[in-house]
Every structure is written in C-alpha cells, then in structure tokens.
N, C-alpha and C positions, 0 to 999 in steps of 0.2 A: 679167844685162845690165840696165843702167839706161837707160831711154828717156826723154830729157829733151825734153818737148814745149813749144814756144814759137812765137812769131810770126816771120815773115820780118823781117829787119833787126834782131833783138834779139841782140846780140853778147856780152852780159855773161858768160854761162857759157862760151862758146867761148874768150874771152880767158883765163879762169881755166884751162881745160884746156891751152891752148897754153903757159902759163908755169908756174904753181904746181901744177897738177894733172896734170902730164905722165904720171905713173905710172898714172893712171886713164884717160887718154884712149884712145879706140879699143877697148881690150880690155874696158873695164867700162862706159863711158858712150857713148851715141849720141844726138846731137841731131837731133830731128825737127821739122819746121815744119808747123803746122796746114794752111797753104795747100797743101802738097805731099801731105798725107794724104787730100785730098778724092777722089783717084782710086784709093786703095789699098783692097784687101779682105783682104790677108793680113798679119798682124801677128805678130812674134816674141813668145814668152813672156818674162816678166821683170817688172821694176818699171817702171811708167809714172808718171812725175812730170809732172803738169799745171802749167804756169806761164803767165803772161801772159793767161789767160782773163778776168781782171778788166778788161782793156783792150778786150775785144771786146763787140759787141752782137749781137742777133739780126740775121740768121739764123746767123752763124758760131757764136754762143753755143749755139744749139740743136744744132748739129753736135757741138760739143765735149762737151756733156752726153750726147748719144746715144752718142758714142764711148766715154766713160767707163762708161756703163751696159753696153754690149756687152762691153767688156774685163773688167769686174768679174764677169761670169758665168763666167769661166774660173778653175779652181783653180790654174793656172800663172801667174797675173797678180796682182801687188800694185798697188794704186792709191795714190799719194801726192797730196795736195791734190785730193781728189775735188771737181770743180767744182760738183757738185749739193749739197754740204754746206758748203763754205767760206763763211764770213761775209765779205762785201765790206765796204768801209770804213764806209759808213753803218750797216749792220746790226751791225758789230763795235762801233762807238761806242755804238750804242743798247744793246747787250747789256752792255757794260762799265759804262755808266752805271747800268743796271738793277741790276747786281750790286754797285754801289758801288765799283768799281775805278777808274773814271775820274771826275774832278771837272768834266767839261765835256760838252756835248752837241753833236750835229750836227743840222741841219735841212735838208731838201731845199729848194732855192731856189724850186722851183715848188710848194711846199707851204705850210703855216702855220708861220712862224717868229716869230710875234708874242710867243711866250714866251721867246725867246732873251735871254740875259743879255749886255748890252753891256759891253765892246767885243766885236766879232765880226770875222771875216774870211771872204772868199769863196775857195773852192778847188774843184777838180774831184774827183770821186769815182774816176774810172777812170785817172787819170794820177798821176805821182809828181813833179810839178814844184813842189810847195810852194804857198804862198799866191798867189792871183791878185790880191790887194789888200793895202793897208796895214790897220791896225786901224781899224775903222769904229765910229762911236758913235751912229748914228741910222738909222732905216729909210730915210730919203732917201739917205744915203750907200750903204747896201746896194743899193738899186735902181740907183744910178748905176754901181756896180762890177759888178753883174750885167749891166747894159746894155753896159758896156765889154767884158766877157768875151764876150757874144753877138756884138758887132761884130767881134771877133777870131776868130770861127768856133767858139766853144764852144757846146755844146748845153745848153738850159735844164735838161733832166732829168738832166744830168751834174754840175750845180753844187750845192755844199753851202754853207750858212751855218754856220760853226763858232764856238762860243764860245771866247774867248781864255782860256787857263789860264796864269796867271803863275807860272812855276817858277824865277824868278830868286832867287839867294841874297841875303844881306843887303848884299853889295857890288854888286849889280846884274848879276852874271854868270849867264848861262844855260848849261846843259849839256844836250846831246842825245846820248844813248847809242844805239848800234846793236849788235845781236846776232843771230846766225843760229840757226835751229833746223834740224837735219838729223835727222829721224826721232826726235825726243825728246832729242837732244843739243844743249845750248845752248852756242854758241861766241861769246863776246864779240868784237866787231870793232873798234870805234872810239869815241872821245869827241870831240864838237865842243864848243868852249868859247869863248864870246864875249859881246858886249854886245847883239847883235841877237836879238830874240825868234824870228825865223825863221832858224834856224841852218843853214847849208850849209858845205861844206868851205872855200869861198872866204872865208867870214866868220869862220873859226876863228882864235883868238889863238894863234899858234905861239910859246909861251914854254916855257922849260925846266920850269916848274912844271906846265904843261898836259901836256907830254909824259910826265912822270913819273906824273901822275895817270892818264893814259890807259893807260900800261903796267901800272899797279897794277890798273886795272879789268879789263884783258884777262887778267891773271894770276889774279885772285881770283874773277872771275865772281860778283859779290856779289848779283845779283838772279836767280840761276839758277832757283830753285824757282818764284818768282812768274812769271817769263817762260814757263817750261814750262806752267804752268797757263793762261796767256793764250793760248798757241798751241793748247792743247787746247780751250779755249772757242771759238776761231776755226776749229777743225777743219783746221788747217794743219800739214802734215808737213814742209814746207820753205819757208823764206822768211826775210826779215830784218825785225825789228821795230825801229822808230825810236821812242824814248821818252825821257821825262824823269822826274824823281822829285819829288813834292810831299808834304811831311810824311811822308816815309818810304815813300810808296806810288807804285808805277809808274803813270805816265800815258802811255797808248799813243796815239801820233800816227797811226801806220799800220803795216801789215805788207805789205811789198813781195814779191810772189810771184816776180818775176824781177829780183832786185836786182843792182846793180853790186857786185862782190866786191872789186875792187882795181884799181889803175891798170896792172896788168901790169908790164912792165919799162920803161915810159916814164919818162924822168927827170923829176924834179920841176922846176917852173918857179920855185920859190921858192929864194932864197939864204938858207940857214939855217946856223948855226954847226955844226961837226962833232959836238960833243957832243949837240946836239939831234937831228941827223940819225941818229946812232948809236942814240939812245934810241927814236926812231920806227921804225928798222929792226928793233930787237929786238922791239918791239910787233908788227910785221908778221910776224916769224918765229914768235912765239908763236901768233898767230892762225892762220896757215896750217898749222902743225903740228896744231892741234886740228881745223881744218876738213878737212884731208886724211884724218885718222884717222876722222872721222865718216863721210865718204863711203866709205872703205875698208870700214867695218863694214856699210854698206848693200849694197855691191857683193858682199860675201862671202856674203850670204844667198841661198839658192835657186839656187846654181850647179848646172848639169846640162843635159841635153838634153831638149827637148820639141818636138814638131812645131809649125809655124806655126798660128796661129788664123785661122779664116775669120770675118770680121766683115761683117755686112750691116746697113747703115744705111738707114733709110727713104728711098726715092728722093726723096720730096718735100723732106725735110730737106737731102739732098745737092744737089739742083738749086738750091734757094734759096741755099745757102751758096756754091756755085760762081758763081751769077749775082751775088751780092753782091760777090765778089772781083773779078769782071770790071768792074763799074761803080764800084767804090770810088774809084779814082783819077780818075774823071771827075766826081765830086761836089765840092761846095764844101768839105765836110769833108776829103776826100782831098787836095785842093789845099792846104788850110791845114796838114794834117799833114805833107805833103811839104815845104812851106816852113819849118815849124818844125824839121824834121829837118835840112834843109840849112843853116839858120841857126845851129844849135847849135854847130858848130865855130868859128863866127865870134865866139861869146861869149868865146873865149879869146884874141882878137886885139885890136888897137887900135880896132876898130870897135865893141867892146862898149858904150862909153858912148853912142854914137849909136843903137844898137839898143835900149838901155834907154830912151832918150829917146822913141823911136817908140812903145814900149809904154806907159810910164808917163805921158809927156807932162809939160810944165811945169805944176805944180799951179795957178799963177795963170791960165794959159790955159784949163786944163780947167774951173776954176770959172766962168770968164767966158763960155765958149762951148760946149765939148763936153759938160760935165757935164749940163746940162738934156736934151740929146739922148739921152745914155746912160741917164739916169734914166727918160725916157719909154719907151725901148726895153725896159729891164728890167721896168718896171711892166706894159707891154703883154704881154710874154712870159709873165709870171706870171698875168695875167688870162686870157689865152687858154688856158693849161694848166689852170687851175682852173675854167673855165667849164663849166656843166652840159651834158651831152650832149643 
C-alpha cells in the first residue's frame, strides 16, 4: 500500500486517481492529510510518500519530521521524500550552483543579495506560483517588489531574489520542460513554448510545430539521466521538475513535491484545430502510460500483511501542531491564503484582467505613488530581519 501524505485542500493526486489512475485507486494508494493524522497513533505498514511539506512551517513542519522519523524505524515501512533530507528550493539552487549544474543563484530576500547578478526577480520559496515581480534591474526595484509582496501578505523569510537565466533560443523562444520522477523512473510530461521568460500553460504558443516537438520530447526522454541525477542530489523520490536547457545543460527552476499532473477529463477552453488536438492527445496518452507503469512498479513492491504500527510523537510537538492548525485561519496569513485560493478559479473568467490589475497595478501609478511606500516597507522588513539580537 502506498500512503500519499499531503495537506488539506490539495487535490492534484486525487484527480489523477479519479481519472487516469483508476486501476491504482483504493487498492494500491491511499491519500492521507497531515491535519487528520495529528490524532492518529496507529499506522499501516507500506510506502509513505511525503508531499507538500515544503509548503508548511513550524510547528507542523516539526510534526512531519517527527512522523517520518518514527515511521522510518519500522522494517515494514519505506519512506519516499524523507522531509528531513529533501533539499527545498533555496538549498537546491545553492547545491546545483555549487556543483556547476545551474548557471544562476538564489538569495534570501532577508539576507545579503548584494552579489546578485542583475536582472533578478522576486519569488516565494514555499509556493509554486512563479515570479512575484517582473525582471528587476536595481536594488531599489528589488526593495519595491519585496515591499509589494509583503503588503499582499507574503512573509519576508519566504521570499527569494533569483538571478535571471536567459534560456531563449536565437529566435527569442523560451522552452520550459516538465518531467516526473517516480522512484527513479523519469517520465517526461510536457513542454511549454513561448515568448515570455516566465512560462506557464496559458502563455504557451499552441502551434503544430510546438505540439510535435512536445510529443517528441515525451517519447524520447532526452534528459533522462541528467534529471535522475538532479533528483538524487535533491533526495526526492517523487516530484515534478520544471527546467530549461542552456548550452546543453539542464537549468532547474524548481521541483514540485505535490504537482498538478493533468487537467483530468475537463475539456480544454482553447479552440484548436483537430490535427493539433490529436497530437496533444497522443502526447497525453504516452505520458500517462509511462506514469501509470511507474506507479504500478512502486505498488507491486512489499505486498503482504503486517500488523499496524504504534507511533508515539512527542506530546509537545503534537500540541504545538494542533494549536497551529486551530489558529491558522484566524491569522492574517491564513486569511490571505484563503483569499488567494478562492480567487484562483476567477483567474479563468472575464474577471482575470481586473484581478491582475489589482495585483500588478498600472506601472505609471505605481511609480508615482505606491512604489516609494513599497520600497520603504521592503527595506524596513530586511533591516528588522538582519538587525543584531
């Protein structure tokens, strides 16, 4: 049995099981929520896959670490994505830079980023929403966008200043690849292709040439060995790597521990010609065949019966985690998180331009009025964090 551990409200893997992974659902994979495990003391043997813990902070993070430590003591348990060993985004960037695998660096916004090579951008370490700023070319601009992020409820110790790595080809096209790792099996998923340096699905150029290139990528798995090495460096047994290629070398943007796998059976909102749709459908079929086979191989290991395990977590850790859950939604951060979650579906409606305007603001107005306030906010937050005790 595979026990998939995640946070409440994270539906990505559930949707996969409901549609493309039906043969694995219920009999081989069970989804557990950290919030619900705080009262549990008996755990079934099997493979425990930890996900989403990169999105939590203490004291829930201490509970997750303690749970992994207790489970790992049993010979009837395998741990995937041991939260005590996995490299989070900042540490992964630092290690890949040290090894010469990445051509860019990340700096903590509340640390010393004076050595950063401009242009840079601001992003969060614990979320997967991409850049929080455009490309920035001076320390004043960085302080302004740090302040803007803080005003929207972000935490200073979660913000990173990341060097821009230009991976565009000679024609100005950017490519962002995505591939999964399932216990050492690399399964290519998709290719985003467009003119924007921050590539998401919505910004992809849906041309026939792009669709054929994506299909070829998923079939050939051209970066398989290098990706397997990067996952090993990160100590990640399951996740999706988002990356580009510069001078023949993989540039790792991030590894998502609880990634979106596909859109399920929801119809596409795009009107594309039948040939393009057929090619993209073939790409999807190739991916899911490999993805399902990888999970079947994991599920087939260690079948048999063993009695439940008795797990005892330090009461101090448990009490702190339970209290954090009770008060989480009463805090400013909880309110902001709830608002962002509720607003996400609206980004696919006609309200999207208005919501983007609220976030980004007209640049002329920002420069004239709000920018100085954001700049002061960002600078003061960094000063307070770096002040001697």
